[in-house]
N, C-alpha and C positions, 0 to 999 in steps of 0.2 A: 504494500500500500504506500503510495507516495506521500511526501510531507504535505502536499497541497490538499490531499483528500482527508488526511487524518484530523486536522484541526476543526473544520466546520462540523463534521459528524460528532467528534468528541465533545465540542462545546454544546451542541444542540442536545446531545444525550445527557450531559452533565446537568443541563438546565431543566430537562423534562422527565428524567427518571430518578426517583429517590434512591439514594445509595448511602451505605454506612458501613463502617468497620466496628464490630462489637467485640469488646474484651470479655473473656470468660462467658461466651455465649452457651446457653443451655439448649441442646438439640435432642429432641425425642425421636427414637426410631418410630417408624410409622406403624400404627395399630390398624389403620384403614387408609386406603388411598381413594380410588374412585368409588363413590357410593352415593346414597341419598344425601340431601343437604344437611341432615342432622348429624351425620357421622363422617362425611367425606373429609379426606386429608387430615386425619387425626395423627399428628406427628409433625416433625420438622422443627425449625427454630422456634422457640417460645418467645413471642414478641407481644407483650401485653400492653406496652405504652401506646396511647392513642396516636402519637406521632409516627409510630412504626407500622400503622395499618397498611400502607402501600407496599411494605416489604413482605407482607404475608402472602400466602397463596391466594390469589384473587381470581374471580370470574365476574364478568360484566361490571368491572370497576369496583367491586366490593370484596372484602375478605371472605374467604370460603373455607378456611381451615379451622381446626379445632385442636385443643390441648387435652392430653390425658391428665385430668386433674387429680386422679388417684395416685399417680406416680410420685414417689418421694423426690423432692428437688435436689437433695444433696447426694443422691446415689448416682451410680454410673461411672464410666471411665473418664479419663482426661486425655485429650488429644492436643499435643504441643504443636506449636507453629501457627502459621497464617494460612488460611484456606478460603477459597472462593466457594460459595454455596451454589451447587448445581440444582438440586431439587430432589423429588422422590424418584425412586426406581420403579418402573412399571412396564408390563409386557405388551400392552395393546398399542399398535402402530398409531392409530388416530389420536389417542390421548397423549402419547409421547410427543408427537409432532405439535399438537395443539397447545400443550400446557406444561410439559416437563423440561423443556430445553431452552427456554427463552430468557434465561439469565446469563447464558454463557458469553455470547458476543458482547452484551453491555459490560460484563465483568472484565472482559479483555480490554475494552476501551477505557474503563474507568479505574481499574486497579492494577498496580504494578506487581502482579502475582500470577504464577502459573501452577499453583497447586489447587486441586479441586476436590470438593467433598460432596458425595452423593449419599443419600439416606434411603435405606431399604426397609423392609418390614422387620418388626422386632424379632430377633433371633432367627431371621431368614438365613438359609445356607448360601448366601451370596457374599463371597469375600474377595474374589479376584475379578479383574476386568473380564476374563473369559467366562465367568459365571453369569454375567449380566444377560438379560433377555436380548435377543438379536435386534429387535426394533430399537431398543434403547441404546445398545452398544454401537450400532451403526450411526445413529444420530450424533452421539457425543464424539465418536471417532472422526466424523466429518468435520466437527468443530475443534479438532486438535487436542482432544482428551484421550489419553491412552493409559496403558498399565503403569507407566512410570510416574505419572503425575496425578493419579486418581486415588483417593481414599474412600472406601465404602464402609459405612457403619451400620450395624444392625442392633445396636443397643444404645440406650440413653447416654449422651456424651456431653461433657463440658469442653468446649473448643477454646483454646487459648486466645485466638483472634479469628473472627469470622467476617469476611467481606460478603456483603449481601446487597443486591440491587433489585429493584422492582422488575417484574417480568416485562420483557420487551413487547410481548404480545400475550393477551389473555383470551381464554375460551369465551366466546360470546361477545367480545369487545373488539378484537382485532389488534393489529400491530401499531405501536408507537411510530410516529413519522421518522424520527431520527434513527430508530431501530431498523426501519426498512432501508434507509440509506446505508447503514453499516452492514447490513446483510448483503446488499448489492455489491459493495466493495469486497467483502470477504468471499462470498460464494462465487462470484464471477471469476476471481483469480483462482480459487480452489478448484473449480470445475475445469477451467482452462488448463490448469496444471495436470489434472487427472486424465482428461480426455482431449489432448491436443489434436486438433484437426479431425476429430471423429465426426462423421456425418450421421445424422439422425433423420427419421421420417419427417416429411413436411406437414402431413395431415395425420393427426393421431386421435383415435378414439380410445378413452380409458374405460374399460369395461369392468363390470362386477360379476361376470359369468363364472369367474374362478372362485367365488365365495357363495355357493348355492345355499349354505346353511343360514345366511343372513337375511336381513330385510332387503327386498329386491323388486325390480320390475320383472314380472314373469314374461318369458319369451324374449329375453334380451338378445339371444343368439340371432334372432330374425333381424334385429337392427344391425348387429355386427355384419351380417351378410350384405345388407343394403349398403352400409357405409364402405365396405370393401370394394363394391362395384364403383363407388364414388371416389376411389383412390385413397381411402383411409387405411392406415396401419392400425390393427387391433392390438392394443397394449394391455397386458395383464400385469399390473404393477407388482403383485405378490410374487412374481417369478424373477424379480430383479432386485439388486441392492439399491438402497436409497439413493446413492450417488448417481447411478444410472437413470433412475426415475427422474431425478432433478435435471439431468442433462438432456434427456428426451423432451421433457416439458419445456425447457427454456429455448430449445432449438426448433420446436414446432411452430409453423406459421399459423395453423389452425389447430386448436386443442379442445376436444369435447370430452367432458367428464359425465359419467353417470354418477349421480349423487352418492357419496359414501366416503369412507375413510381415505380412499386414494386422493381425494382433494387436498388432504392435509400433507401430502407429499411435496407441496410447494412451500411449506411453512418456513423453510430455511433459504428460500429465494427472496431477493429484494425487489425494490421498486421497479416496476415495468420490465422485469426480466422475462415475462411471458408476453406473447403477442395477442392474437385473437383467441379469447377463451369463452367457451359456452358450457353451461351446466344444465343437465336434464334433471330437474328437481322432483323429489318424491314427497317431501314433507314441508308443508308451508311454514311450520314453526322453526325449521332449520334453514330456511332460505336466507335469512339475514346473517346467520352464523357463517355460512359458506361464502356469502358475498363479502363479508369482512376479511375472510382468508384470501380470496381470489382477486378482488377488485383492485386493490392498490398495487398488486404485483403484475397487473395486466395492462397492456396498451388499450385493449377494449374488452369489456366483459358483459355477457348477456346470460340470463337464466329465466326459465319458465317452469311451472309445475305441470307435469304431464301424467300424473298418477290418477288411476281410478281404483280406490282402495277395495280390496277383496276381503281381508281379515287377517287373523293372527292364528298361527299354529302352535306357538311356543308361549308358555306361561312362566311368570315369576314363581319359583318353587316355594317361596315363603307366603306370598300374598294370593297366589293363584290368579293374579290379574295378568292380562295380556302384556307381553313385553313390547312396548311401543316401537322400539327400533327394529323389531323383527317383522313388521307388517309386510304383507304380500300385496302387490299392486299390479294391475294391468296398465299398459300404455293407453292413453287417449290417442289412438292412432291418427285420427283425422287432425287433431290439434298439433301433434308432433310433426306430421308430414308438412303441414302448412308452415310451421315455424322454421323447420329445416330448410325448406325451399326459399322462404322469405329472406333468410339470412345467408343464402347462397352456399349453404353447407352441402346440399344435394341439388342435383339437376334433374334427376329422373323421378318419375311418379312413385307412389307407395307400391312396393312389390306385392306379389300375390299374397292375399291374406291367409290362405290355408296354411302356409308355412308358419305364420305367427300363431295360429290356433294350435298347431301340433307342438310347437316349442313351449307355449304357455302351459298346456296340460302337463307336459313332461317335467317342467320346472317345478310345478306345485308338488308333484309326487316325489321328486328328488329332494325337495326341501323337507317334506315330511319324513322321508326315509332316513336322510342323513341325521336330522335332529333326534329322531327316535333312537338311532344307533348310538348317538353321543350320550344318551341318557338324559336328555332334556325333559323337563316337565311339559308334556304335550296337552293340547286341548282335548276334550272328550271326542270319542268316535263320532258322536252325533254332530258336534261342531265341525269336525274335519269333513264329514260327509256332506254337511250343509254347504261348506265352501266349495267342494267339488261340484255340487249341483248348481250353485250360483255361478261358478265359473263356466259350466257348460251352457247355461242360459245366456250369459253375457257374450260368450264367444259366438254363439249362434246369431245373436242380434247384431254383433259386429260384422259377421260374414254377410248377413242379409243387407245391412246398410252399405257395406262396401260394394256388393254386387249391384245394388240399386244405383 
């Protein structure tokens, strides 16, 4: 990074992100990480002063973490030295990218320190860099954290000196402006060094067909076939390391996402590192979340909701309520075709609808079969059969309207 680019970013970040060095900081191992709002993020640095609210784990601009009040404050080990706080260790790709790694670049800019502290679950068997979940390890390695400069703690610890900065980006709120600029500086150079002169596809569709157990558009393979005819490369991000995902995304002239965790694969890209970005939305209440992730990183960004909800096959095992993120949806085929054509993503008309009908039926059965085999708590047989019947009726209506 040149001297000319360091100072403006550094000054803007210093003025916009709260940061502090704490002596004898008390850090709790995590009892809970991602969960409901009453227990989520129980652990991490104990920051009880009102002026430290922005340093806590935040969502939507507000503290979202908790402290284990039952833990004795004077117990625990002592960690000597000065350490930058990374955040909680977690295995899920989307959450890692959205909210576990956004203190690292700001800490690099604001603190003269290259020792890093990650906090895992209490007494978790994660002691070495190689023990870390792949999604988490890949992200922090891209940001220059490795076995030689990382300390992982799984018990309550008093840290001699802890550097901590507010998250550069928060779940539900999006990235800080200075943070986006710092990401652009860092990630452009990092990816250029990793993939010098590597060519990538110009038109890319990021699909979810590789995660049939999740909440999805039924029949997405039909859309894949259509977009392949239109010259798109069908990209299954779960088959590639994070760095390759990022390089593919930044080099695409047209990038189309099916809503899901893959969208979070851009979180370590900076301002306008993406070109034309489109997202096919499934959930209205997540539309703003993904806009915050994608919009500032794109030259242009467009999204619409194309889902026709069918129902839920998987339940919360404790409450027996449907798991909202596991909803199954049909495409609103007419609206989708119109939107794709209007945005010049496709030139040809909607392909033969019978292919969509076949794929949608197969996807529902695969979703049920995979989650049953995984031991998930499934909806009753009556509910599942009702979804099958509803699907058959809707698909027949779709076929008739398409023929008409």
